[in-house]
C-alpha positions as CSV (number, residue, x, y, z in Angstrom):
1,X,96.6,-53.2,186.7
2,X,97.9,-49.7,187.0
3,X,101.1,-48.2,185.6
4,X,103.3,-45.9,188.5
5,X,105.9,-44.2,187.9
6,X,109.2,-43.5,190.4
7,X,110.6,-39.7,191.4
8,X,108.6,-36.9,190.5
9,X,106.1,-36.8,193.4
10,X,105.9,-32.8,193.1
11,X,105.1,-33.1,189.5
12,X,101.8,-35.0,190.6
13,X,99.2,-32.6,188.8
14,X,101.5,-32.9,185.6
15,X,101.3,-37.2,186.0
16,X,97.7,-37.3,186.3
17,X,97.2,-35.2,183.2
18,X,99.9,-37.4,181.3
19,X,98.3,-40.9,182.5
20,X,100.2,-42.1,185.3
21,X,98.6,-43.6,188.2
22,X,100.6,-43.9,191.1
23,X,104.3,-42.6,192.2
24,X,107.4,-44.6,193.9
25,X,109.3,-42.1,195.7
26,X,111.9,-42.3,198.9
27,X,110.5,-41.5,202.5
28,X,113.5,-38.8,203.7
29,X,115.5,-40.1,206.1
30,X,115.2,-37.4,208.6
31,X,113.1,-34.7,210.2
32,X,109.4,-34.4,210.4
33,X,107.5,-35.6,207.4
34,X,104.2,-33.0,207.5
35,X,106.0,-31.0,204.9
36,X,106.4,-34.1,202.8
37,X,103.1,-35.3,203.1
38,X,100.9,-32.3,203.0
39,X,101.1,-31.0,199.6
40,X,100.0,-34.6,198.3
41,X,97.3,-34.7,200.7
42,X,94.9,-34.2,197.9
43,X,96.4,-36.0,195.1
44,X,94.2,-38.6,193.8
45,X,96.9,-40.8,192.4
46,X,98.6,-43.8,194.7
47,X,102.0,-43.6,196.3
48,X,104.2,-46.0,197.1
49,X,106.6,-45.1,199.9
50,X,109.8,-47.1,200.0
51,X,111.6,-46.8,203.7
52,X,114.8,-47.1,203.8
53,X,114.7,-47.2,207.7
54,X,111.6,-48.7,208.9
55,X,112.1,-46.9,212.5
56,X,110.8,-43.6,210.0
57,X,107.5,-45.4,209.8
58,X,106.2,-44.2,213.3
59,X,107.2,-40.5,211.9
60,X,105.1,-41.2,208.5
61,X,102.5,-42.5,210.1
62,X,102.2,-39.6,212.2
63,X,102.5,-37.3,209.2
64,X,99.4,-39.2,207.5
65,X,97.2,-38.8,210.1
66,X,98.3,-34.7,211.2
67,X,97.7,-34.0,207.4
68,X,94.3,-36.3,207.1
69,X,96.1,-38.0,204.3
70,X,93.7,-40.8,202.8
71,X,96.4,-44.1,203.6
72,X,93.6,-46.5,201.3
73,X,95.8,-45.2,198.6
74,X,99.5,-45.7,200.4
75,X,101.8,-48.1,199.5
76,X,104.8,-48.9,202.2
77,X,107.8,-51.0,200.8
78,X,111.0,-51.4,203.0
79,X,114.2,-50.9,201.8
80,X,114.7,-50.6,198.1
81,X,117.0,-54.0,196.1
82,X,118.2,-55.4,199.7
83,X,120.1,-52.0,200.0
84,X,122.7,-53.0,198.6
85,X,122.5,-56.9,199.7
86,X,122.8,-56.0,203.5
87,X,118.5,-56.7,204.0
88,X,118.5,-60.7,204.2
89,X,115.4,-62.9,204.3
90,X,115.2,-63.0,208.0
91,X,115.6,-59.0,207.8
92,X,112.9,-58.2,205.1
93,X,110.6,-61.0,207.3
94,X,111.3,-59.3,210.2
95,X,110.9,-56.0,208.9
96,X,107.2,-57.3,206.7
97,X,106.0,-58.2,210.2
98,X,107.2,-55.4,212.4
99,X,105.2,-52.9,209.6
100,X,102.4,-55.2,209.6
101,X,101.6,-54.8,213.6
102,X,102.1,-51.1,213.7
103,X,100.5,-50.1,210.7
104,X,97.1,-52.2,211.6
105,X,97.7,-50.7,215.2
106,X,97.6,-47.7,213.8
107,X,94.7,-47.8,211.6
108,X,96.4,-47.6,208.4
109,X,94.4,-48.7,205.4
110,X,97.4,-49.4,202.9
111,X,99.1,-52.6,202.1
112,X,102.8,-53.3,202.5
113,X,104.7,-54.9,199.7
114,X,108.0,-56.9,199.8
115,X,111.0,-56.6,197.1
116,X,114.3,-57.8,196.6
117,X,117.4,-57.8,193.9
118,X,117.5,-55.4,190.9
119,X,116.6,-58.3,188.0
120,X,115.2,-61.8,187.8
121,X,118.0,-63.6,187.7
122,X,117.6,-65.5,190.8
123,X,113.7,-65.8,192.8
124,X,115.8,-67.6,195.7
125,X,115.1,-64.4,198.0
126,X,111.0,-64.5,197.5
127,X,110.9,-68.3,197.6
128,X,112.4,-67.6,201.4
129,X,110.4,-64.8,202.4
130,X,106.9,-65.5,200.7
131,X,105.8,-68.3,203.2
132,X,106.5,-66.4,206.4
133,X,104.8,-62.8,205.2
134,X,101.5,-61.9,205.9
135,X,98.7,-63.2,203.0
136,X,97.9,-58.9,202.2
137,X,101.5,-58.6,201.7
138,X,102.3,-57.3,198.0
139,X,105.3,-58.7,196.6
140,X,106.9,-57.1,194.0
141,X,110.5,-57.7,191.7
142,X,112.6,-55.0,190.1
143,X,113.0,-56.6,186.3
144,X,115.7,-55.2,184.9
145,X,116.9,-57.3,182.0
146,X,120.3,-59.0,181.5
147,X,123.0,-57.3,178.7
148,X,122.6,-54.3,177.3
149,X,119.3,-52.3,176.4
150,X,119.7,-53.3,172.7
151,X,119.5,-56.6,173.6
152,X,117.9,-56.7,176.7
153,X,117.9,-60.6,177.2
154,X,116.0,-62.5,179.7
155,X,117.5,-64.7,182.7
156,X,115.8,-67.8,181.7
157,X,115.3,-67.7,178.1
158,X,112.3,-66.0,178.0
159,X,110.6,-62.5,179.8
160,X,107.4,-64.5,180.5
161,X,109.9,-67.7,182.1
162,X,111.3,-65.1,184.1
163,X,107.9,-63.5,185.3
164,X,106.7,-67.1,185.6
165,X,109.3,-68.4,188.2
166,X,108.5,-65.2,189.8
167,X,104.8,-66.1,190.7
168,X,105.8,-69.4,191.1
169,X,108.1,-68.5,194.2
170,X,105.8,-66.3,195.7
171,X,102.8,-68.5,195.9
172,X,99.4,-66.8,196.6
173,X,101.2,-63.1,197.0
174,X,99.4,-61.0,194.8
175,X,102.8,-60.0,192.2
176,X,103.9,-56.1,191.4
177,X,106.7,-54.7,189.5
178,X,107.9,-51.6,191.8
179,X,110.8,-50.8,189.5
180,X,111.8,-51.2,185.9
181,X,113.0,-49.3,182.6
182,X,115.2,-48.9,179.8
183,X,117.2,-46.1,179.7
184,X,119.1,-44.0,176.6
185,X,122.9,-43.6,177.2
186,X,125.1,-45.1,175.1
187,X,126.5,-48.6,176.0
188,X,129.8,-50.9,174.4
189,X,129.5,-54.7,173.4
190,X,132.9,-55.9,173.5
191,X,133.0,-58.6,171.4
192,X,137.2,-60.9,171.3
193,X,137.0,-61.1,167.0
194,X,134.6,-58.6,166.0
195,X,134.5,-54.9,166.3
196,X,132.9,-53.4,169.8
197,X,129.2,-53.0,168.6
198,X,127.9,-49.1,170.7
199,X,124.6,-48.7,171.0
200,X,122.1,-45.9,172.5
201,X,117.6,-46.8,172.4
202,X,115.8,-44.3,170.5
203,X,112.9,-42.6,172.7
204,X,110.7,-45.1,170.0
205,X,112.7,-47.9,171.3
206,X,112.2,-47.2,174.7
207,X,108.3,-46.6,173.9
208,X,108.2,-50.3,172.5
209,X,110.3,-51.9,175.6
210,X,107.8,-50.3,177.6
211,X,104.4,-51.2,175.9
212,X,105.9,-55.3,176.0
213,X,106.7,-54.8,179.5
214,X,103.8,-53.2,181.0
215,X,101.2,-55.4,178.5
216,X,102.8,-58.6,179.7
217,X,102.7,-57.5,183.7
218,X,98.9,-57.2,183.1
219,X,98.5,-60.2,181.4
220,X,100.5,-62.0,184.7
221,X,97.3,-60.2,187.1
222,X,100.2,-58.1,188.5
223,X,98.8,-54.9,190.9
224,X,100.9,-52.5,189.5
225,X,104.3,-52.0,188.0
226,X,106.4,-48.7,188.4
227,X,108.7,-47.4,185.4
228,X,111.6,-46.1,186.6
229,X,111.7,-43.2,186.4
230,X,110.3,-39.5,186.2
231,X,113.1,-37.2,184.4
232,X,116.8,-37.2,183.0
233,X,119.4,-36.3,185.0
234,X,122.1,-33.9,183.7
235,X,125.1,-36.9,182.8
236,X,125.1,-38.8,179.6
237,X,125.0,-42.4,181.3
238,X,123.0,-45.0,182.6
239,X,121.2,-43.5,185.5
240,X,120.9,-40.1,183.9
241,X,118.5,-41.1,180.6
242,X,116.1,-43.6,182.6
243,X,113.4,-40.4,182.3
244,X,110.6,-40.4,180.5
245,X,110.8,-36.3,180.6
246,X,114.5,-34.8,179.4
247,X,116.1,-32.6,181.9
248,X,113.7,-29.5,181.3
249,X,110.6,-31.8,182.5
250,X,109.1,-32.2,178.7
251,X,107.9,-35.1,177.6
252,X,109.6,-38.2,175.5
253,X,107.9,-40.3,173.2
254,X,108.0,-43.4,175.7
255,X,106.2,-41.0,178.3
256,X,102.9,-42.1,175.6
257,X,103.4,-46.0,176.9
258,X,101.8,-44.4,180.6
259,X,99.0,-44.9,178.6
260,X,99.1,-46.8,175.1
261,X,99.4,-50.2,176.9
262,X,96.0,-50.0,178.0
263,X,94.8,-50.0,174.3
């Protein structure tokens, strides 16, 4: 298994030194993509390209061709978390099959990734798409837990049970996790007859959780797992505190998990 990180592509020389093995990044939604691809032509890391609009695939493949990018290191993942539910199983099936034929015709040497919702509360979506996708298509879950970061509860009794239900749903497709992570913002658990519980994970807490998840994915034969995300934002809320680096790009303790899980 390989450990990827979401965002931070422009920091790839640092990422390589920090043991990160690949990136998951958004493809710009308009304009030519030559300037997007050119800086990573010599990058010895994998890249999972998120295509929010599959019509951008032609421009992406053009940029790869024109820059001499090694497509064997590339993955293409249409849509992200079903684009807020707008992507039905049939839309995903059609998109993957269109991309498969286009990529094959253009000599693309990488692979396609189909993914679903933000968590494993339900695996029905995967069960519906899996039989209709090319055999070589990777199927990736997003894996955010139930409840607060402090509790990080599983959806079906245990995280192992969550994963096993996902694997059962996807059949013979190779599994991956294209997004998971833990944030360090404060959360409040409200209780009817007890005081509210305020909690905030420490860097060591996040490190421990990432180690647990990465090692578990590896045991279950996942191809890759992509941690969310490269760096913090400038707000003290959940979306601003998922980073493995501080806002000034200095590393946090949890960054060590990207290498330590292998030992």
